[in-house]
N, C-alpha and C positions, 0 to 999 in steps of 0.2 A: 661678475659675468655669469649668466645662466648656463648650467651644464645641460647639454643636449644629448639624449640617448640615441645613438646612431645604429645600434644593433638591429632594431626592427625594420630598418629601411632596406629596400632592395638596391641592387647595383644601379639600376636606372634612376631611382630616387636619389641615391648618393651622388651620381654624376650630375644630375640636375641641381642639386644643392651646391656642389662644387662650382658649377657655372655661375650660379647666383652669388656665391661668396666672392668669386674672382671679380665679377662686375661691381659688387659693392666696394671691394678694395680699390679698384680702379677709379670709381667715382669719388671715393674718399680722398685718394691721392690728388685727383684733379681739382677738387674743391680746396684742398690744403694749399696746392701750388698757386691757385688763383688768388687765394687770400694773401699768401706771401708776396706775390707779384704786386698786388694792390698796395700792400704796406710799403714795399720798396719804391713804387712810383710816388706814393704820397710823401715819403721821406725825401726823395730826390727833389720833388716839387717844393717842399718846405725849404730846401737848401738852394733853390733857384735853378735847378737843372731838370732836364727830362732824363728818364732812365736810359734812353739811347745815347744821350750826351755822355753819360758815365760809362756805358758799356761798349760804345762804338758800334752798336747794332740796333735792331728794332726792339730789343728787350723781350722778345717772345721765344725765339729759338736760337740755339747756338749753331754756328756754322759747321758744316760737315768737314771732317778731316780726311775724307776719302780722296785719293789722288784722282785727278782728271785724266781719263784715258782718251787720247786723240788718235784718230785714224791717220796713218801716214799719207802724205800727199802723193798724188799720181805722178809718176816719173815717166811712164811709157804707156802709149795708147795705140791700139790696133788701128791701122789706116782703113781697113776693110769694115770693121765693126767697132764703133766708138764705145760700145759697152764693155769691150775687153780692155781692161787696164791693169797695170802692175806698178807697185810702188818702188820696186827695185829691191825689196826685202824678201827673204825666203826663196824657195825654189821658183824657177821660171815657170810661168803658166804654159799649158799645152799650146795655146794659140801662138805664143811667142817662140817656143821651141820649134814648132812646125815652120814658122816663117823664117827663122834663122837657118833651118835645114834646107829650105828651098833657095837659099842664097842671099837673102836680105841681110842687112847689117843692123845691129842693135841701135845705132844712132838714127836709123830711119824711123824709129818709133818714139824717140825722145820728145817729151812734151816741152 
């Protein structure tokens, strides 16, 4: 490997070089992965399978392990304004507290 003298380069030039090196590394990894994937697909085909048959997926990307966050269902709705809703979790919203203070019952707003 050729040794590069970095001393005469300015900070701007060093940062530009760093960016170019990072892109080159990413491209190298991308090509290497594509080559490995092609080899795996060829071997699977040779054995009479598709890569997705063996992996249970599409062969390109692994499934995410992030948990799915779902919004709670609406349990209470304002009869005066349908946009005002509450799931029953957390503190009661102002519109519901005001309605309850005016004499209405919680069951009146049940969905």
